[in-house]
N, C-alpha and C positions, 0 to 999 in steps of 0.2 A: 262770777269772776274766775273761778277755777277753770271753767271751760275755755274762757278767753285766754287764760295763761297757757293752757296746754295747746291750744290752737296756734298761738304765736310761737311757742317753743318748737312745735313740730315744723311749722312753716320755715323757721330759720335754721333749725338743725339739719333738715334733710337737704339743704342747699349748700352746706359747708363741707366741701370735700378736701380741704386743705391738708388735714392730717393723713388722708389716704393717698394724696399725691406726693407729700413730702415725708419720706420714710428712711432714707439711707443715712442714718446718723448714729454716732456712738451713744448719744443720749439726747432726750428732748425734755427741756424744762417748760412746764406749763404752769402758769401762775394766775391767781386772781389779781385784779387791778389793785394797786397800792397795798401789796402784801410783802414788800421788801424785795422785789425782783432785782432792782439795781444793786442792792446790798449783797444779795446772794451771788449774783453774777460777778460782781467785782471781787468778792472773796475767792470764788472759784478761778476767775481769770488770773488773779495774782498768783495763786498756787500753780496753775497750769504754766504760766510764764516762767516761774522759777524752776519747775520740774523739767521743762523742755527747752530751757535756755532761750526764751522768746522775750521780745519787748513787753513791758507791762501794759495794761490797758491805758489808752490815752485819756479817756473820759470816764466818769463814774458809772455810766451805763454799760461800759465794757462791751459795746457792740462789735468792736474790732476783734474780740476773742470769742464771744458768745452772742452772735447776732440773730436776726430773724431769718425766716426761711428764704426771703428774697435778697438778703444781703450777700455780697460777695465775700468769700472767705479770704481774710487778709493773710493769715499764717498758714503755711502748708504742712507744718509739723504739729503734733499733739492731737488730742481727741477732737472729733467733729461734733460740737454741741450747738444746739440752737434753742431759741426760746420763743414763746408765744403765749397769748392770753386766750387761745382758741377754745371754744366749746365744741366737742367732737361730733361728727356725724354719728348717728346711732349704730352704724356698721362697725365702728371702732370697738364696740362692746360685743360684737358677734364672735362666738367661738368658731363658727364655721369659716368666717372670713380669715381669722388668724391661723387657721390650718392651711390656708391657701396663700397668705400674704404675710411677710415679715413686717412687724411694726417695731419701732425702737422702744427701749425701756423709758418710761415716763416718770420724771420726778414732778409731783404736783404740789406747788407751794400755795398754801391757803392761810387765811387770817380770819379772826372773828369778823363777821360781816359788818357789824356795827362800826368797828374801827376802820374797815376798808371803805365803807360808804362815807364816813366823816372825812377821811383823808382825801378821797376822790372829790368830794364837794369843795374842800378847801383848795385843792389844786386847780379846779376848773370853775369856781363859782363866778368869776368875772365873765366867763363864756356862757354859763348856764343862765345867769341873770334871773334867779328866782330864790325863794326862801329855802332853807334846809327841809322844812316840812313838805314843801311842794316837790322838791327833788326826791325825798324819801318815797313818796307815792309813785314816782317814776313814770315810765312810758313803756307799756308792754310791747309795743311795736318795735322798740329799740331804735327809734329815729332821733329822739331828742338828746339823750345822754349816752356817753360812752360806757357808763357803768351805772347801774341802779340796783334796787332790791331784786327786781325780776331777773336781771342778768346774773346776780350772785346766786340766786336759788337755782337757776338753770345750770350754772357752772358746777355747783356742789352736787346736784342730783346726777349730772352726767358723769363727772369724774369719780364721785363716790360709788356709783354703780360699777364703773370700770375697775376701781381699786378693789372692790369686794369680789369681783369676778376673776380678776387677774392679779392677785397679790404679788406674785413673783416678778411681774413686769411693771408694777406700778408702786411707787414709793410716795406716800403722803408726808410732807414736811410742813409743820406749822410755824408760822412767823414767831409766835410766842415762845416756842421751843428754841428757835434761833437766838432770840433775845436772852434766854436763860443760859444756854450753853452752845454758842455758835460752833466751836470746834467739834463738839460731839456730833452735831447735826451734819457738819461738813464730812466727818468720817463716815457717817451713814451713807451719804451721797457718793462719796469716793468708793466705798465698798459695793454699793448697788450698781453703779455704772462701771465698776472695775477699771477705774482710771489709774490706780496705783500711784497716786500723787505723793503719798508719804506724809509723815507728821510735820516735818519742818516746813514744807511748802504750805500746808494747810494752816499752820500756826502763823506764818507770814501773811497769808490771806486775811486772817482775822485782824491782825495787828495793823495792816495797811488799809483797813476798810472802816475806820472810825468815821463818824459824821463829819468831823472837821476835815479829815484828809479827803473824803469824797466830795465835800463841798468845794474844796479847792480845785477839783477836777470837773466842775460843771461844764457841760457842753455849751459853747457860746451860741449855738443855733437853737437852744431851747426857746420856745415861743415866749414873748414878753407876757408878763402877768401870770405865768404858770410857775407855781411853787413845787419844789421837789421834796423838801422837808417841811413838815407841819409847822406853821407859825403859831397857831392857837394852842395854848398849854392846857386848856380844859380837857378833862377826861372825855373820851368820845361819847360815853353814855350821857353826859350832861347836855349834849346837843338835842337829845330826845325829850320832848315834853310828854305829859301824861298820855295824850292822844296818839302821839308818835310811837310811844312804847306799846300801846295797845295795838295799834295797826301793825307794827313790825312783828310782834310776838304772834298775833293771830294769823298773819300770812305765813310765817314760818311753820306754825302748827298745822296749817291746812295743806301746804304745798311742799315743804322741805322733806325729802325722803332720806337724805344722807346728811347728817349734821357734822360729820367729820370730827367728832369729839367735842363740839361746842354745845353749851346749854343756852339756848335762846329763850328759854322761859324764865331765866333769872336775870335780874338787873342789879348791878352793884349800887351801894349807897352813893348819893350825890357827893361829889368832892367839894362842893361849895359850902 
């Protein structure tokens, strides 16, 4: 299984040149799926709008302020920020290439993989049409799901290596830390990207980005059946049966090289 994983990882990673093509930005937000991307973007977008006297983001995803690399920039003032879920080409971790090519500073948003996987399954389960246990075992080829355990391990290994090698150009932000103290984490990002947003705009960003306020700004073009906020109130760990936990922990132990501060050998007590 390990050889298959590394084969599929190499096959997919060497063909992804997106981050090498798209470089001319103030900052680049890279995030795991279902790690609070919309929340963080919305908080930053509100702060940027206040600081630079711009219209606030129209929808909760804030793509009109912090969009993807292919999105047209709506506002011509303020920092140029983009976001992506991209797993980088191995050359992004090359010291030699970075001496020849400027890459933007990366903020990497991560979350406990167990929570990310459960949230992704809840969001897309009508499209996946399978049990959570089947989804958890995933598809190494990457053809069936837009996110699974194999994708998460590849993401953490790639960006963990880059963060370790280039700490001055890579800031890891954990979703759980955002939940604990969102303003503190926004200040870290503000300092890292040198946005000079200031305390008042950052505080506004937090206050205007509650679940209720963001839910009221849902994009009407969101596909039917796709949930943005989790409906199931069970703890994510409760989705994993005994065999699921064994499978998850064993794969992490064998393949995960950068845990980014998470302990995947421990499981909380059931909340039921």
